[in-house]
Kinemage of the C-alpha trace (Angstrom):
@kinemage 1
@onewidth
@group {chain A} dominant
@subgroup {mainchain}
@vectorlist {calphas} color= white
{ca met a 1} P 90.695 63.979 66.454
{ca arg a 2} L 89.752 65.711 63.488
{ca tyr a 3} L 92.835 66.882 60.869
{ca lys a 4} L 93.005 69.346 58.495
{ca leu a 5} L 92.274 69.504 55.241
{ca gly a 6} L 94.277 67.386 52.583
{ca tyr a 7} L 96.542 65.493 55.982
{ca lys a 8} L 95.519 62.217 55.031
{ca glu a 9} L 96.616 62.782 51.615
{ca glu a 10} L 99.743 64.739 52.661
{ca lys a 11} L 100.833 62.015 55.002
{ca arg a 12} L 100.280 58.684 52.630
{ca lys a 13} L 102.630 60.533 50.825
{ca gln a 14} L 105.540 61.077 53.276
{ca leu a 15} L 104.768 57.997 54.345
{ca leu a 16} L 105.418 56.702 50.641
{ca his a 17} L 108.958 59.061 50.640
{ca ile a 18} L 109.944 58.110 53.517
{ca ser a 19} L 108.936 54.067 52.835
{ca gly a 20} L 110.706 54.307 49.488
{ca lys a 21} L 113.741 55.220 51.245
{ca ile a 22} L 113.803 53.282 53.245
{ca ala a 23} L 112.968 50.032 50.780
{ca lys a 24} L 115.900 51.144 48.108
{ca lys a 25} L 118.237 50.953 50.755
{ca glu a 26} L 117.191 47.896 52.999
{ca gly a 27} L 115.302 45.887 50.851
{ca phe a 28} L 110.874 46.325 50.458
{ca asn a 29} L 110.323 42.537 51.412
{ca thr a 30} L 112.831 42.414 54.425
{ca thr a 31} L 111.986 45.230 55.966
{ca gly a 32} L 108.823 45.144 58.684
{ca ile a 33} L 105.702 47.664 58.266
{ca asp a 34} L 106.589 48.671 62.005
{ca thr a 35} L 110.303 49.931 60.675
{ca phe a 36} L 108.161 52.006 58.282
{ca met a 37} L 106.308 53.462 60.240
{ca lys a 38} L 108.527 54.100 63.238
{ca ala a 39} L 110.689 55.603 60.133
{ca ala a 40} L 107.159 58.044 59.376
{ca asp a 41} L 106.733 58.342 62.939
{ca val a 42} L 103.571 56.863 62.982
{ca thr a 43} L 101.806 54.032 64.793
{ca ser a 44} L 101.704 50.565 62.778
{ca gly a 45} L 97.917 50.720 63.412
{ca ala a 46} L 97.788 54.287 61.812
{ca phe a 47} L 99.195 52.234 58.686
{ca tyr a 48} L 96.102 50.527 58.028
{ca ser a 49} L 94.469 54.051 57.551
{ca his a 50} L 96.322 54.306 54.168
{ca phe a 51} L 97.083 50.725 52.910
{ca ser a 52} L 94.942 47.727 53.013
{ca ser a 53} L 98.125 45.857 52.918
{ca lys a 54} L 102.528 45.786 52.861
{ca his a 55} L 101.757 44.748 49.386
{ca asp a 56} L 99.362 47.325 48.533
{ca leu a 57} L 102.032 49.623 49.916
{ca phe a 58} L 104.670 47.866 47.649
{ca lys a 59} L 102.055 48.690 44.648
{ca ala a 60} L 101.665 52.642 45.854
{ca leu a 61} L 105.632 53.372 46.170
{ca ile a 62} L 106.640 51.506 43.017
{ca ala a 63} L 104.024 53.764 41.461
{ca ala a 64} L 104.857 56.932 43.826
{ca glu a 65} L 108.843 56.306 42.989
{ca leu a 66} L 108.453 55.565 38.801
{ca his a 67} L 106.429 58.974 39.166
{ca gln a 68} L 109.419 60.584 40.971
{ca ser a 69} L 111.441 59.377 37.435
{ca ile a 70} L 109.802 60.521 34.872
{ca ser a 71} L 109.303 63.641 36.804
{ca met a 72} L 113.020 64.055 36.555
{ca trp a 73} L 113.237 63.020 32.666
{ca his a 74} L 110.143 65.654 31.864
{ca asn a 75} L 112.302 68.248 33.582
{ca asn a 76} L 115.526 67.600 31.845
{ca pro a 77} L 116.436 71.222 31.029
{ca his a 78} L 117.761 70.274 27.699
{ca ile a 79} L 115.289 69.363 24.351
{ca glu a 80} L 118.233 68.813 21.495
{ca pro a 81} L 118.637 65.313 21.789
{ca glu a 82} L 121.902 64.567 22.441
{ca glu a 83} L 122.052 67.043 25.525
{ca trp a 84} L 119.164 65.543 26.479
{ca ile a 85} L 120.766 62.227 26.895
{ca asp a 86} L 124.207 63.104 28.008
{ca phe a 87} L 122.222 65.543 30.667
{ca glu a 88} L 120.268 62.114 31.778
{ca ile a 89} L 123.423 59.765 31.654
{ca asn a 90} L 125.586 62.369 33.524
{ca arg a 91} L 122.396 62.416 35.884
{ca tyr a 92} L 122.031 58.768 36.380
{ca leu a 93} L 125.550 57.665 36.163
{ca ser a 94} L 127.329 59.173 39.353
{ca leu a 95} L 129.113 58.216 42.160
{ca ser a 96} L 126.505 59.280 44.384
{ca his a 97} L 123.687 57.781 43.062
{ca val a 98} L 126.110 54.072 43.160
{ca gln a 99} L 126.557 55.256 46.779
{ca ser a 100} L 122.720 56.504 47.707
{ca ala a 101} L 120.343 53.921 46.707
{ca glu a 102} L 117.755 56.003 49.057
{ca tyr a 103} L 117.769 58.790 47.313
{ca gly a 104} L 118.294 57.625 43.999
{ca cys a 105} L 116.417 54.926 41.546
{ca val a 106} L 113.878 52.764 42.097
{ca leu a 107} L 115.073 50.612 39.293
{ca pro a 108} L 118.681 49.492 40.675
{ca ala a 109} L 116.776 49.303 44.016
{ca leu a 110} L 113.861 47.148 43.466
{ca ala a 111} L 113.375 44.903 40.256
{ca thr a 112} L 114.287 42.306 41.393
{ca glu a 113} L 111.477 42.641 44.095
{ca ile a 114} L 109.438 43.478 41.813
{ca ala a 115} L 110.185 40.773 39.155
{ca arg a 116} L 109.640 38.006 42.529
{ca ser a 117} L 106.180 39.606 43.100
{ca asp a 118} L 102.255 39.013 41.918
{ca leu a 119} L 101.582 39.879 38.237
{ca glu a 120} L 98.905 42.581 39.492
{ca thr a 121} L 102.262 44.140 40.888
{ca gln a 122} L 104.423 43.554 37.347
{ca gln a 123} L 101.911 44.558 35.634
{ca ala a 124} L 101.233 48.033 37.245
{ca tyr a 125} L 104.958 48.640 37.121
{ca gln a 126} L 105.217 47.931 34.129
{ca ala a 127} L 102.345 50.836 32.979
{ca glu a 128} L 104.262 53.225 34.985
{ca leu a 129} L 107.715 51.788 33.021
{ca met a 130} L 105.765 52.478 29.852
{ca lys a 131} L 105.597 56.420 30.767
{ca gly a 132} L 108.790 56.655 30.883
{ca his a 133} L 110.187 54.222 28.543
{ca gln a 134} L 108.069 57.209 26.247
{ca ile a 135} L 109.866 60.055 27.580
{ca phe a 136} L 113.517 58.239 26.121
{ca val a 137} L 110.909 57.305 22.918
{ca gln a 138} L 110.549 61.265 22.585
{ca his a 139} L 114.131 61.978 22.515
{ca leu a 140} L 115.893 59.378 21.320
{ca his a 141} L 113.510 58.742 18.391
{ca ser a 142} L 113.661 54.678 19.064
{ca glu a 143} L 112.379 52.355 20.710
{ca glu a 144} L 114.868 49.652 20.408
{ca lys a 145} L 117.431 53.104 21.884
{ca ala a 146} L 115.048 53.525 24.380
{ca trp a 147} L 115.381 50.299 25.510
{ca gly a 148} L 119.329 50.687 25.076
{ca val a 149} L 119.926 53.292 27.196
{ca met a 150} L 116.911 52.739 30.230
{ca cys a 151} L 118.928 48.697 30.444
{ca gln a 152} L 122.538 50.141 30.221
{ca leu a 153} L 121.867 52.693 32.620
{ca val a 154} L 120.166 50.900 35.895
{ca gly a 155} L 122.530 47.801 34.354
{ca ala a 156} L 125.593 50.376 35.368
{ca ile a 157} L 124.199 51.423 38.796
{ca leu a 158} L 123.093 47.357 39.765
{ca met a 159} L 126.766 46.006 39.266
{ca ala a 160} L 128.835 49.095 40.582
{ca arg a 161} L 126.790 48.710 43.393
{ca ser a 162} L 127.546 45.094 43.775
{ca ile a 163} L 131.657 46.216 44.025
{ca ala a 164} L 133.531 47.048 47.078
{ca asp a 165} L 136.179 49.146 45.505
{ca asp a 166} L 135.542 52.663 44.379
{ca ala a 167} L 137.766 52.653 41.262
{ca leu a 168} L 136.249 49.951 39.856
{ca lys a 169} L 132.646 51.529 40.482
{ca ile a 170} L 133.709 54.623 38.807
{ca met a 171} L 135.240 52.261 35.541
{ca ile a 172} L 132.061 50.999 35.257
{ca leu a 173} L 130.353 54.250 34.854
{ca glu a 174} L 132.410 55.690 32.780
{ca ser a 175} L 132.325 52.533 30.582
{ca ser a 176} L 128.807 52.357 30.039
{ca lys a 177} L 128.955 56.058 29.269
{ca lys a 178} L 131.194 55.836 26.528
{ca ser a 179} L 129.232 52.842 25.436
{ca ile a 180} L 125.811 54.729 25.713
{ca lys a 181} L 127.380 57.146 23.359
{ca ala a 182} L 129.114 54.729 21.127
{ca met a 183} L 126.092 52.819 20.444
{ca leu a 184} L 123.780 56.418 19.980
{ca asn a 185} L 126.020 57.385 17.849
{ca ser a 186} L 126.613 54.474 16.136
{ca gln a 187} L 122.705 54.130 14.612
């Protein structure tokens, strides 16, 4: 069967998008290839025409998800550092981000699985993460501030997701917003 030009690349993007949503919600290591492929409406055999292994899918998924985050940071409509970071803080530290992991950032969802993965995967993750870090450095004019903000954002989402009470989730998010702003204003 012949496919249109670009079909395979589009199908791969679709597989990464759908697999990313599932992995961020359910976990990557606990989800089988069959589940990912069924959600994408392809056979498990078709998986191997796109990825050599589940490990290969994981690396590609991490790169695709981080690329998506980087694109969002690049597309922030604000130029002034304070407006730029306020926009990111409010976008990231939202109850909807806490409640809908499948549509959110890969960092709080899969960082522990990345930490348990092999050195090659961690290095690929680090290389992509550093691209995002550089965007924060560009707007905050400090590597230290960039790491502090990024870690606070990810940690707040992770903590809020682990809490059952919505009021407490909101308190975590709001206190993190205040903490980040206080840290940035004090230096």
